[in-house]
N, C-alpha and C positions, 0 to 999 in steps of 0.2 A: 942426020943427027942434029943438025942445026934446027930442023923443024921440031924435033923432040924437045930440045932445050927451050925453044920459044914457047912451046905448049906448056912445058913444066913451069916456066917463069910466069906465064899468064895465069896458070892455076894458083900459083903461090901468091901472086899479086891480088887475085880475087879473094883468096882466103884472108890475106892481110887486111884488105879493104873491108871485108865483112867484120873481121874482129875489131878493126878500128871503129867501124860504125856502131858495133855492139857496145864497145867501151864508151864511145861518145854518148850513146843513149843512156847507158848506165850512169855515167857521170852527170848527165843532165838531170836524170831522175833523183840522184843523190843531192845535187845542188838545189833542185826545186824543193825537195823534202826539207833540206836544211833551212832554206829561205822561209818556207811555210812555218816551220817550227819557230824560227826567229820572230816572225811576225806574230804568231800566236803568243809567244812569251812576252813580246813587247805589249801586246794587248792585255795580257794577264797582269803585267806589272803596272800598266796604266790604270787598270781597273782597281788594283790594290791601292795605288797612290791616290786615285780619285776618292775611293772609299775612306781612306785615312783623312783626306782633306775635308770631306763632308761629314765625317763622324763627329757627333757632339759628345762632350763630356757627360758622364753618367747623371750629373745633377742639373744639366742645363734646363731641361723641361720643367723640373720642379722649381728651379730658380725663377724662371719666367712666370710660372703660376703664382709663386710666393710674392713676387714684386707687384704683380697685377692685383692680387688680393689685398696686399698691404696698402696700396694706393687707394683702393676703394674703402678699406677700413679706416684709413686716415680721414677721408671725407666724412664718413659716417660719424666718427668720433667728434670732429669739429662741429657737426650739426647738433650732436647731443649735448655739447657744452652749453649751448644757448639755453636749454631747458634747465640745467643745473644753475646757471647764473640767474635765471628768472626766479627760481625757488629761493635763493639766498636774498635777492633784492626784495622780494615780496615779504620775506620774514622780517626784514629790517623796517620796511616802510609801513607795514600793517600793524605794528605793535602799538596798541592803544591802552594796554594794561600789562605792565611788566610782571606783576605778581602772577596773573593768570598764565602768562607766557612761560614763566619759569616753572610753574606747577605742571603745565602741559608737557614741557620737555622732560621734566623729571619723571612724570608718569610713564611716558613712552620709553624712557631709558630703563626704568624699573621693570616694565612689562616685557620688553623685547630683548634687552641686552644686559640683563642683570649680571654683574660681574661677581666673581667668587668673593672678593673683598667686601663688596656691598652686601652680599648675601650673608657673610659671616657677621656683619654688624646688624643684621636684621632689617635692613632697609628694604630689601626685596627678596624674592624667592629665587635662589640660584639653582640652575639646572645643569648638571655636569655634561649632559649630551647636547647642550646648546652650542653649536659651532661659532655663534656670533656673540658669545658672552664677552661683555666689555668692548664690543666692536665700535661703539660710538665714542669711545674714549681712547682708543688705541690706534696709533698711526699705522701699525702693521697691516690692518685690514684695508687701508687705503692703497697699499702697494701690492698685496698678495693675499691669497686665501690661506687658511690655516695649514693646508697641505703643502704649501710652498709654491703652488701654481701661480702664475701671473694673471690667471683668469679668475674673476670673482666666482664664488659658488652661486650659480643662478637660481637654484631651488630655494624657495622660501622655507624657513625653519618652522618648527611646530608653533612658534609664537607669531608667525605671520610676517617675518622680515626677511629680506634678501640682503646679501652683502653690498649690492649696489645701493640699496636704501640706507644701510648702515654707514656706508662711506659718505653719503649725503648728509646724514645726521651728524657725523663727525665734523664735516666741514661747517655745518650750521653752528655747531657748538663752539668751534674754534673761531669762526669769523663773526657770526651774528648771534652769539649765545644770549647776550643781554643788550639788545639794541636800544637806542634812545626811544623814549615813549612819546608817541605823537600826541599833540593837543587834541582833546576830545571834542571841544566845541567847534561848531561849524564857522564861528566868527574869528577863527584864529588868524585868518589872512586879512582881517579888517584893520589891524593895527600894525604900526611899524615894528613893534616888538615881536608880534606873531610872525610877520614875514621874515624877520631876521632869524627867528628860530627855525623856520622852514628851510632857509638857505643853509644854516649850519648843519642841519640834519642831512640835507642833500650832499653837502661836501663830505660829511662823515661817511655816507653811503658810497660815494664815488671812490673814496680811498679804500674802503673795505672790498670793493668790487675787484680790485686788482689781485688781492690775495685769493679771493674766491675763484677768480679766473684760472689761476695757476693750479689750485687744488682741484678744480673741476676738470682740468685737462688730465691730471693724474687719475682722477676717478673714472673718467670715461675710457681711458686707455686700458683699464682693467675690466671693463664690462664685456661679457661674452657676446660675440656676434654670431648669429645663426649660420652654421655651415662654413665658417671661415676656415676651419681646419681642413675640410674637404676641398674647398676652392683653392687653397694654397698648397695642397698636397702635403701638409705638415701634420695631419691628424694621427699618423702612425709612424712617428719618428722613433728610432731605436733608443731605448733608455727612458722613454716617456710613456705615460699611459695614453691609450687611444682617446682622443678628444676631438670630436667632429666640430663642435662649436667652441670657439675660444676667443680670447681678447687679442687686441693688436699687440700688446706687450708679450703675451705668450707666443704668438706667431713669430715675432722677432727673435725671441729667445731660442725657439726651436730651429729657426732658419740658420742662426749663427752656429748652432750645434751641428747641423748637417754639413757645414763646411769643414768640419774636423772629423767626419766619420771615416772609418777604415776604407769604405768603398770609394769615396771621393779621393782620399789621399792616394790609394793604390792606383786608381784610374789615371790620375795626373802624373804620378811618379813613373808609370810605365808608358806614358804617351811618347811616341817618337815623332809625331808630326807637329810642327810649330802651330799650325792653324788651330788644332784642338786645344792647345795650351792657351793660345791667345783668346779663344772664345771663353774659356773658363775665367781668364783674367778680366775679360770685358764684363761678364755677368757679375763678378765680384766687385769691380769698380763701380758699376751702376748701383749696386746695393750700397756701397760705401758712400756714393753721392747722396743717395736717399737718406742715409743715416746722418750725414753732415747737415742736410737740410733740417732734419728733426732737431739736431743739436742747435742749429741757428734759431729755430723757433723757441726752444727751451731757454736759450740765452736771452732772447728778447723778453721773455716772461720774467726771468730773473732780474734783468735790468729794470723792468717795470716795478717789480716788487721792491727793489732797493730804492728806487725813486720815491715810491709811496712811503717806505719806511723813513726816508730822509724828511719827507714832508711832515710825517707824524711826529718825528723827533723835534722838528722846528716848531711844531704847534702842539706840544705835549699838554698844553693847558686847554686844548680844544674841547674835550669832553666836559670839564667843569664849566666852561663857558656855555655849552649847550644846555646843561642842567640849570645854570643860573638864568639863562635867557628864557627858558621855559617857565620858570617861576615868575619872572617879570611879565611875560606875555600873558600868563594865566591871571595874574593880578589885574592887568590892564583890561582884560576882557570882562572880568567880574565888576570892575568899576564902571 
């Protein structure tokens, strides 16, 4: 009987041992499965977090392209100002016959920019379809096209003028419309009176150049630059007509508009990762810095113009002196 009990106990122990081993194996498989799932979940969360950190705001690429394009456009604009300054300076220094100069300016105005008012008075032939009608007398065309775009209309009208040319003629009329007449004799520098007249005209020209510089800055900022819209990715902004070539002013206007678009606002409002928001802030701050620099440049020009105005007020009798000196110089040469 004892032998039977021992046999039975041995069998039971074997069965229990087997069940325990099976349970241990099953528990091990469950634990390994749970650990594998935990690791996979950690990897998935890490991937999501990494993606969120590396994800750029919807407008980051366009912002970078816009800033790069604007920087290049600014350089191009500054270079173009030199040409405009040269044109104004030449108009002042090359005047040897005021009557002929005034007649030439008047003829150009009547031919290319005849205004409705001048046409009604019979001075010139007014054409209702001329988009540049009165453009050489109206400051509006220095800042925008008739459509409201900050880009000048680059196509020449049927009369052969472009808005960029019209803006230049406006500047010349405002700054150098009737410049001092140069002495026609080659001996004008042979007498003290003649040399005095030359210096007075040079001083007059230097003062006018400050006004011309600021006006030419405005003029060139509205000149269309080939493919600037495509380069800055601002050629197809919602609410604006497609414009592949545009001025620096128009590019800035469209860029500002993109910062208030529904897409950008929603993108930032739903962002959960701080890195994405910080990147958006960084691009906006860099553009703000660029705009502050442009404001600094503009303020320097305004200060220069005020200084020039102060000098002209202090010497308000300068032009009569120039005219009187010319008479004296001319008489001296004839003697």
